[in-house]
N, C-alpha and C positions, 0 to 999 in steps of 0.2 A: 503495499499498500505506500504511496506518496502522499505526501504532507498534504493533507484535508481542515481545510481550515473549519472549525465549528466556532459559534456563535459563544459569547459566557454563558448565555442560556443554555444553549444545548451542551456545552460541559457540565452544566450544575446538572442538568436533569441526566445525563446521559452517570455520571460521577455517583449520585443518588441510587439510581435504577441499578448501578453495579455494585451497591451496596445491600440488595434486596427491597430497595423502598417500591413500594407500588403511585403509580400517576396520581393518586389521591392522596397519598403520604407525602411524595416529591411536590405537591402543589402547596401542601400546607406550608410545607418547610419555607418554602422561597414565596409564598404569597401569590400564587397562580392558582387559575382555577384547574382543574383535573384536565381538561378539553384541552387547553393551552399545554399542558404536559405533553398529552401524546402529540401535540401538534411537533410539538420540538424533538420528541426522540423519532417520530415518522421522517422528519429531515436529516436526524444522524445519520438513521439509518439507510435513508437514501443516498447521501452522502458517500458514505460507506460503502455502497452497493452491499449490503448485505440483508437479511431475510429478519432476525430477529435484535433484540436490544441486547441481549446478552452476546448474540454474533458482535454487535456493533464495539461493545465495553472489550471485548478480546482483542480485538483488533486494532482499537485504540491504545489500547496498552503497550500491544505487540509490535507497532509502531512507534512506540518511545515517544508517544505525544504526553503532553502537560495536561494534569487533571484541570490545573488551574494556573495562572499566569503570575 
């Protein structure tokens, strides 16, 4: 995987999802709606060209990307 730019919100949502949090939980943590979290995670999956959020988290970590700037 080449470097893929994720927005701050996309990284935050992916970070919490990789730690087992649901979209509802992440929404509570980040003060976002569940639907907005799902939107960000959908964008992450598309950018990383994977089917699941877990695959996205693994691909992101394997590429040596930073969870936070």
